[in-house]
N, C-alpha and C positions, 0 to 999 in steps of 0.2 A: 534245448534245455527248457523244462517247464518248472517254474517256481511254485511254491504253495499259493502265493498271491494270484498267479495266473490260473492255477487249477481251481481256486475258489471262484474266481470271476467266471471262468468258462462253465463250471458246474452249475453255478447259480443261474446263468443265462439259459442253459439247456433245460434245467428243471422248470424255469418260468415258462419256457415255450411249450413244455409238456403239460402245463396246467397245474403244477404242484403249488399249493397255496403258500407254504412257508419255504420257498425255494432257498433263500439265503441261509436260513437256520439249518435246513437239511444238508446243504452243501458243507457247512461247518461240521455237522455231525458225521458225514461220510469221511471227511479228512481227519477228524479227530480219531475215528475208529481205525482208519487206514494206518495212521502213524503212532497210535497210542499216546496222543498228546492231549492235554487239557486245552480249553478254549484260550486261556491266557498264554500258554506255551505256543500254541499255533500262531497267535497274533505276533508273538516275538520272533517267530521263525519264518515270517512271510517270504523272505528271499531265499529260503532253503530250496534246493532243487529236489525234485522227485526222481527216484531211480526208475529204470525201465520196468522192473517188476511192479513197483508201486503204481506207475502210470497205467499199466495193463489191468491191474486189479481195480483201480478207480474207474477205468473205462467200462469194465464189466458191470460194476455196481451202478454207474450212472445210466447205462443202457437199461438195466432192470428197473431203475426208478423212473426213467422216461416212459417205460411201459406201464407205469403206475402200480408196480409191485410195492407193497408197503415197505417203508424204510425199516421197520422193525423186523420184517422177514429177511431183508437183505443182510442186516447186521446180526440177526439172531437174538437180539435182546431188546428189552423195553424198560424204561425207568418207571417206578411206581412207588410213591410215598417213601422216597429215600432208598429204595431197594432197586437192584438191577436184576431183572427177571429174564430167564430164557423164554423165548416164544417161538412157536412154529405155526405153520398154517392150520394145525389142528386145534388151536386155541384162539379165543378172542384176544386181540391186542388190547392190553389194559389202557384205558383212557384216563387222562388227567382228571376229568370231572368225577370219576368214580372215587377219587381220593376223598371227596366230600362224604361219601358213604362211610369211609373209615373214620372220619372225624365225628360223625354223628354216633357211630357205634361206640367209640371211645368215650364220648360224653355220657352215654347211657351207662357205661360200665364204671364210671368214676365212683369211687367209694365202695365198690363191691370187691371183696377179697376172693381170689382164685375163681373167677367166673368161668362158667362153661359157655362156649360160643360155638355155634354151628354155622358154617358157610355153605349154602346150598347152590350148586352150579359153579364150582370154584374156578373152572377153566385152568389158567396158568397158576392158580393159587394166590393171585395178587392180594385179594382182600384178607384172606385167612392169614397169610404170611405177614402182611403189614400189621394186623392186629396182634399177632403173636410177638412180633418184634417190639411193639409198643407196650404190650402187657405180657411180660415173660411169665407171670404167675397164672395166666389164663390156661384153661384146658380147651384146645381148639380142635374141632373135627371139621374136615372139609369133604364135601361129596360132589360127585359129578356122574352123569350118565355115560360120559365118554371115557373109555379106557385110555385112549390116546392122550386126552387132556390130563387125566390123572398121572400118566407117566411123566408129562412135562412138569406138573405141579410137584410131584414127589422129588424130581431132580432139583427143582428150585429150592425146596425145603432142605434137601441134603446139602446143597452147595452153600446155602445161607446158614446152616447149622441151627435151624428152627424146628422144634419138636411137634409140628402140626401132624395130626393123624389124618389119613385119607381113607375114603370108602366109596366104592362104586355103588351108586344108588339113583333111583328116579325120584327126585324130591324127597319126601319123607316116607316113601312106601317101604323101604328096607327096614326090617325090624330093629336092627342095631342103630340105625340113624334115628328112627322114631323114639327108641328108648333114650338116646342121648338128648334129643329135643325135649323130652319130659324133664330132664335135669337142667336144661340150659336157661341161662338168664337172657340170652340173646340169640336170635336167628337172623342172619344177614343173607341177602341174595341180590345178585345182579343178573336176573334171568333174561331170556329173550323177551323183548317188549315192543318190537317194531311191528306195525301192521303188514300183512302180506303184500298189500299194494305198494309198499315202499321198495320192493325188490328191484324194479326198473329205474328207480329214481336215485338210489344211493350212489356214492362215489365208487370208482374202481377199487379204492383201498378198502372200503367197507365190504364190497363184494368179495374180497379175498378172505374175509373172516368166515368161519363155518356158519352156514345158513341156520343150523340148529341152535346156534347161540344168538341169533338175531331176531328171527320172525316167530310170531306167536298168534296166528289166527287173524281174522278180519280187523280186529281193533287192537291187536298186540297184547291182549290180556289173557289169552288162553292158558298159558303156563302160570301166570300169577294167580288166577282164580283157583287152580288146584292147590298151589302152595299156600294160599291164604286159608283155605278150609282145613288143610292138613295141619298147618301150624296152629290154628285156633283150637283144634282138637287135642294137640299134643302139649302146648305150652301151659305152664302153671301161672296162676295170678301174679302179676308184676313183671313177668317176662315179656319181651318185646320182639317184634318182627320189623326189620328195616329192609326196604326193597327199593332198588333203583328202577325207575320207570321212565316213560316218555312224557314230555310236557303236555302232549295231546291226550294222554289217557290216565294220568295219575289222579286227577280229580274224580273220574269215574271209578277208579279202583277204590278210592276212599269211600265213596258213596255206597259201593257194593259190599264193603267189609262191615258186616253187621255183627253185633254181639260183643265187640271189643270194649274194654273199659274206656279207652280214649284212642283217638287217631289224629294225625297231623301230617301236613305236607310241608316239606322243606325245599328251599330253592338251592340251585347249584351256584357256582361261583359267579355266574353272570346274570343271576336273578331269575332263571327259569325254574318253575316248579318241577322237581324231578324225583324227590325222595319221599317215600311213604313210611311213616312210623305208626305202628299199631301196637298198643300195649294191652295185654291180656287182663 
């Protein structure tokens, strides 16, 4: 007989040996998902035995995680800004640090009635859906070049009951997306921003994300440069572009962004410069 307490201990030990950074936290997440229990319920049921089917399913999950398959791919979901989003290998797994992009966007929208918001490169829909959930009055359009990513984003919107609209597009090149940008108070984006040289250095979990969502030329700014010029051309005075970038290239991105009324770099939650704000 294997109890929850024993399963937690064994899973934590195995994930630690596999090099998983947050082994204990992920062991809890696996068991919470396995048993559909909250953390507090799990703690109160530590002596509860696992059934044979539960032990087999947990074993399969742990083996996948030992192989460094992302936890979010194993469970099929990822939390983001209070939402639970479906994720697949076709989309970038939403990161907690990107929640800061949502916070900055909401601060910019404060006091603006029925704002138009464009999320470029939406992936799973995380940023667009979080903004729509926080601002039900907003008109939100989300775009992505990947049809597979848009299918995931649309499913998330449907399941959450959020009226975000979606369009397949390459940045602002699509006429409909560009027309929307001309009416938008805000464009947000979490584009690919890692230098190509990072490919061999990132963790196995990051390597499981779509490469097209991660890498953008020698300095990581190839996609940003296109987006910045297209947004500058489309946005009206007072509208803003908020972009998540890498701490190594965000200052260069600001220096290269010419003609904007003002620009600023904002830190993430651990004090790293990561977010670029440009106001038309």
